[in-house]
C-alpha positions as CSV (number, residue, x, y, z in Angstrom):
1,M,7.7,377.8,246.7
2,K,5.4,374.7,246.0
3,L,5.1,372.3,243.2
4,F,1.9,374.0,240.3
5,D,1.5,376.5,242.3
6,P,-0.5,379.3,239.2
7,R,1.7,382.2,241.5
8,N,5.3,380.7,240.7
9,H,4.8,382.3,237.3
10,H,5.3,386.3,238.4
11,L,7.6,385.3,241.1
12,S,10.0,387.1,238.6
13,A,11.4,387.9,234.9
14,R,13.1,384.8,234.1
15,H,10.0,383.5,236.4
16,R,7.5,385.0,233.0
17,K,9.6,383.9,230.7
18,I,10.0,380.3,231.0
19,H,6.7,380.5,231.8
20,A,6.0,381.6,228.1
21,T,8.0,379.4,226.8
22,T,7.0,376.3,227.5
23,E,3.7,377.4,227.7
24,L,4.3,378.3,223.9
25,L,6.4,374.3,223.5
26,Y,2.8,373.0,225.3
27,N,0.4,374.6,222.9
28,F,3.1,373.6,219.8
29,V,2.9,369.8,220.9
30,D,-0.6,370.5,221.7
31,F,-1.7,371.7,218.2
32,L,0.6,368.6,216.2
33,A,-1.4,366.1,218.2
34,A,-4.5,367.1,217.8
35,L,-3.7,367.4,213.6
36,L,-1.8,363.2,213.9
37,F,-5.1,363.0,215.2
38,V,-7.3,364.4,212.9
39,I,-5.5,362.9,209.8
40,G,-4.5,359.5,210.6
41,S,-8.3,359.6,211.6
42,V,-9.4,360.1,207.2
43,L,-6.4,357.6,206.4
44,F,-8.6,354.9,208.1
45,F,-12.0,356.0,205.5
46,S,-9.1,353.9,203.5
47,E,-7.9,350.0,203.9
48,S,-4.8,350.7,202.3
49,T,-3.7,354.0,204.3
50,T,-4.4,352.5,208.0
51,Y,-1.2,351.3,208.2
52,L,0.1,354.7,208.4
53,G,-3.0,356.0,210.1
54,T,-2.1,354.1,212.9
55,W,1.3,356.0,212.7
56,L,0.4,359.3,212.9
57,F,-2.6,358.4,215.9
58,L,1.2,356.3,217.7
59,I,2.8,359.6,217.9
60,G,0.0,362.0,218.3
61,S,-1.0,360.0,222.0
62,I,2.7,359.7,222.5
63,L,2.5,363.5,222.0
64,F,0.2,363.7,224.0
65,G,2.0,362.0,226.8
66,T,4.2,364.8,226.6
67,R,2.5,367.5,227.8
68,P,2.4,366.5,231.4
69,T,5.6,365.9,231.3
70,I,6.3,370.1,230.0
71,K,4.3,371.4,233.0
72,L,5.8,368.9,235.0
73,W,9.6,371.4,233.7
74,R,8.9,374.1,233.7
75,E,7.5,373.2,237.3
76,L,11.6,372.6,237.7
77,L,12.6,375.7,236.6
78,Y,11.0,377.2,238.8
79,L,12.2,375.1,241.6
80,R,16.1,375.8,240.1
81,E,15.6,379.2,240.4
82,G,15.2,379.3,244.2
83,I,13.1,383.2,244.4
84,D,11.9,383.7,248.2
85,P,8.0,383.1,247.1
86,D,7.4,385.7,249.7
87,A,9.8,388.4,247.7
88,P,7.6,390.7,245.6
89,P,7.4,389.7,241.9
90,S,10.2,391.6,239.9
91,Q,8.3,394.4,237.6
92,D,11.9,394.0,235.5
93,T,10.1,393.0,232.5
94,S,13.9,393.9,230.4
95,D,14.5,389.7,230.1
96,L,11.0,388.4,229.1
97,R,12.5,388.2,225.2
98,L,12.1,384.3,223.9
99,N,15.1,384.8,223.0
């Protein structure tokens, strides 16, 4: 199995669940980071709230930095599953629920 191969999330039902969970987390972090940047930008309009705006920019930047970490974590989870990439994809969808 190659890292960051887009076919990896189709290898099994477990791989599809990992993909769905990490994509949900990735999008949540992405949205939250963008929201903090917008709020931080608005806070920069007033000198009295610039300090708070700076902190929101910093937190948003850290969140943007976690995005590639989430993708790498997903790939490591795929590797841990250890499915043979030459095996046909599983048709079992029973464990696709995000518990």
